[in-house]
C-alpha positions in Angstrom: 103.3 32.2 128.1 103.6 28.5 128.7 106.0 26.4 126.8 105.5 23.1 125.1 107.9 20.1 125.0 108.7 19.1 121.5 110.7 16.0 120.5 112.0 15.7 117.0 114.8 13.9 115.2 117.1 16.6 113.8 119.9 15.5 111.5 119.6 12.0 112.7 119.7 12.8 116.4 116.6 12.8 118.7 116.3 16.2 120.4 113.9 17.6 122.9 113.3 21.3 123.3 110.9 23.8 124.9 109.1 26.3 122.8 106.3 28.8 122.9 103.3 27.9 120.7 104.0 31.0 118.6 107.7 30.3 117.8 108.7 29.3 114.3 110.8 26.3 113.6 113.5 28.7 112.3 113.5 30.6 115.6 113.9 27.5 117.6 116.5 25.9 115.4 118.7 29.1 115.5 118.0 30.5 119.0 117.3 27.4 121.1 119.2 24.6 119.3 122.1 26.7 118.0 121.6 25.3 114.5 122.3 28.5 112.7 122.7 27.2 109.1 119.1 28.1 108.2 119.1 31.8 107.7 116.3 34.4 108.3 116.1 36.2 105.0 112.6 37.5 104.6 110.7 35.7 107.4 107.6 35.3 105.1 108.5 32.3 103.0 109.7 34.1 99.9 113.5 33.7 99.9 114.2 30.0 100.8 117.2 30.9 103.0 115.6 29.1 105.9 114.7 25.9 104.0 114.8 22.5 105.9 113.5 19.1 105.0 110.6 18.1 107.3 109.5 14.5 107.0 110.8 14.4 103.5 109.2 17.7 102.4 111.0 20.9 101.6 109.6 23.7 103.8 110.4 27.2 104.8 111.1 26.9 108.5 110.0 30.5 109.1 106.5 29.4 108.2 106.3 26.3 110.3 105.5 26.5 114.0 108.1 24.6 116.1 105.3 22.7 117.8 104.3 21.3 114.5 107.6 19.5 114.3 106.7 17.2 117.3 107.6 13.7 116.2 109.0 14.9 112.9 112.3 14.1 111.2 114.1 17.3 110.2 117.2 17.8 108.1 119.1 21.1 108.2 122.2 22.1 106.3 124.2 21.0 109.4 123.0 17.4 108.7 124.4 17.2 105.2 128.1 16.7 105.8 129.6 13.6 107.3 132.1 13.6 110.1 135.1 13.6 107.7 133.9 14.9 104.4 131.4 17.3 102.8 128.2 16.1 101.2 128.6 15.9 97.4 126.4 18.9 96.9 128.6 21.0 99.2 131.7 19.8 97.4 130.2 20.7 94.0 129.1 24.2 95.3 132.7 24.8 96.2 134.1 23.4 92.9 131.7 25.5 90.8 132.1 28.7 93.0 128.3 28.6 93.4 128.2 30.8 96.4 129.3 34.3 97.5 128.1 35.8 100.8 126.6 32.5 102.0 123.2 33.8 103.3 121.3 31.9 100.7 123.6 28.9 100.3 122.2 26.7 103.1 118.7 27.1 101.6 120.0 26.2 98.1 121.8 23.2 99.4 118.8 21.9 101.3 116.5 22.5 98.3 118.9 20.7 96.0 119.1 17.8 98.4 115.3 17.6 98.5 115.2 17.6 94.7 117.9 14.9 94.4 116.1 12.8 97.0 113.0 12.8 94.8 114.6 12.9 91.4 118.3 11.7 91.3 118.6 12.5 87.6 117.1 15.9 87.1 117.2 18.0 83.9 118.4 21.5 83.9 114.8 22.6 83.7 114.0 20.5 86.7 116.7 22.1 88.8 115.8 25.6 87.8 112.1 25.0 88.5 112.9 23.3 91.9 115.2 26.1 93.0 112.8 28.9 91.9 111.8 29.4 95.5 115.4 30.4 96.5 116.6 33.9 96.0 120.2 35.1 95.7 121.3 38.7 95.5 125.0 38.1 95.0 125.7 35.5 92.3 124.2 34.2 89.1 122.1 31.2 89.3 123.9 29.4 86.5 126.8 28.3 88.8 124.3 26.9 91.3 122.4 25.0 88.7 125.6 23.6 87.2 126.8 22.5 90.7 123.5 20.6 91.3 123.6 18.9 88.0 127.3 17.9 88.5 126.4 16.6 92.0 123.6 14.5 90.5 126.0 13.0 88.0 128.7 12.3 90.6 129.3 8.7 91.8 129.6 10.2 95.4 126.0 11.2 95.3 124.9 7.6 94.7 126.6 6.6 98.0 124.7 9.1 100.1 121.3 8.5 98.6 
């Protein structure tokens, strides 16, 4: 099968890759670009483990064809942290022990970032509603919600917005 050249800005860096027309963005991110933060949980858009931000919109990368990302700006979990410190969401997830096995954590972090990009002062209801597309089998959602709310209130979050 012939491959297509795709150029995207991923985590602030312009990247060019080859992909087959049938390949998902998740498959290319993990297998071709070695960006393994997005996880393959269900591969049908129900778990949120593969979430990325595509042109400012939260998407399940398992449901997006990689060729659709041509010219797009993509943020993966690898793009959250700076060179010398964690993103405030990552720091708050650690402080609140809002993770266990880590399979769902990247998806929750990206979902939370997408929420805070759109609504920097969410209510608890807003957070719970926004994160409803993310599934976790290991931990209670309360710690995750508390971490997101704490991050939203942190002065560090204002500097990365």
